N, C-alpha and C positions, 0 to 999 in steps of 0.2 A: 632602481628597477622595480618595476610594478608587479605585484604578486597576479598570476593568471587568474581570471574571474572562476569560480566554481561552478559547476552545472547549476546548482541550486541559486546562484545570484543569477544566472544567465537565463533562466527559464523565469525567474521574477519572484524568487523567493518563497517566502511564507504562504503567501496569497495563493499560489498555484497549485500547491502540496493541500493545503486546508480544502481548496475548491473541488480537487479530485476525490480526495479521502472522503469529504463529506456527501458528494453524490454516490459514492460507493456504499456508504452506510445508509443511506436514505433507502436502498434498496433491499436491505439485508432483513427487515422486519417481517416482510411479506414472501421471502423466500423459503420454498418447501425444504430445499437441501441444507441451505447455509445457517437461515435463520434458527433452527433450533441449536446450533452450536454456539450462539451469542446469547449470552445472559440479558434478558430485556432491561434489566435493572442497571446494566454496567455499557448501554451501547456507547454512552458518549465517552467513557473510559477508553473503550476500545478504539473508538475512532481516535482518540488523543494519541494512544499508543501506535497505531499505525502511521499516523502523520508524523509522529516524532521519529520514528524507525527511518521512513523514507527521507525525511527532511536531513537526518543525521547521515543515512546512506550516500545521500547527493551532494553534501560538504556543506550543510547549514550546521545551526547550533547542534551541540550534542545531548539535548534536553533527554533523549531517550536512556543513554547511558547514566546521565546524572539522575534520573529517576528510577530506572530499572536494573542498570547493571547491564552486563555485556548482553546483546542481543539474543545469543543461543536460540535462535528461529526453531530449530528441529526438537530440541528440548521444550520449549514453551509452547510447541503445538502437539507434541505426543500424545497428549489425553484426548486430543481431538481425533475420530476417526476420520482420516482424509485419505478418501479413496479417489480413484481418478474422475468419478463424476462430480464430486465436491472440488478438485481441483480445476475441471472444467468450468463449472458453474461459478467459481472465484474469478476466473479469467473473463468470463461473460459479463459480470458484473462489473470488473474492474475496467472492462473494454468499453462498456456502456459510459460508466464515469469518465473515461478520457474523451469521449466522443463530446461530451458537453462542455469541452475546452474549444476554444476557436483556432483557428490554425495560426491566426495572428499572434494569439498569446502562447501557443505552444507549436513551434514548427515541426515540420516533419522529423528532421534529425534528432532533435532530443525527444519528440513524441516517441519515435521507435527507440531509442535506447532506453526509454523509461519502460515500454512495451517489453522489450528484450529481458529485461531486469526483471520484470513480472512475471515472465513465462519461467524463466530460471528458477526464481523462488517458489513458485507455485509447484513447479516439478520436485523439486527438492523436499516440500513439506509431504507428499504422499506417503502415508505409513501404513496403509489398508490396501489389499489387493483382492 
């Protein structure tokens, strides 16, 4: 009996996540809300960590856990002042990144699943009102 294909494999594996996360991080340095939250000297590291997290969440290699331990997203983001404006901007930039992926490479159903996950995580990380 064959194992069911993971979401990660179904959407093309590492390449699709690398593309989306890279497009997201291309926008960060010039963003007036999110840019200051990211250390300019570690943007590549931040990009790796987000990619590792998404890859692991969607059924790919467990690199995030191997490199960083349990994700503990709320704890890891607690020292950043994430208010509704920051959440909304994060979603705008992530939406922009998703739009750079063609419908052929990321069809509607997996795109929507990924977007729904982004919204849930963004909402969960708000820690300042």
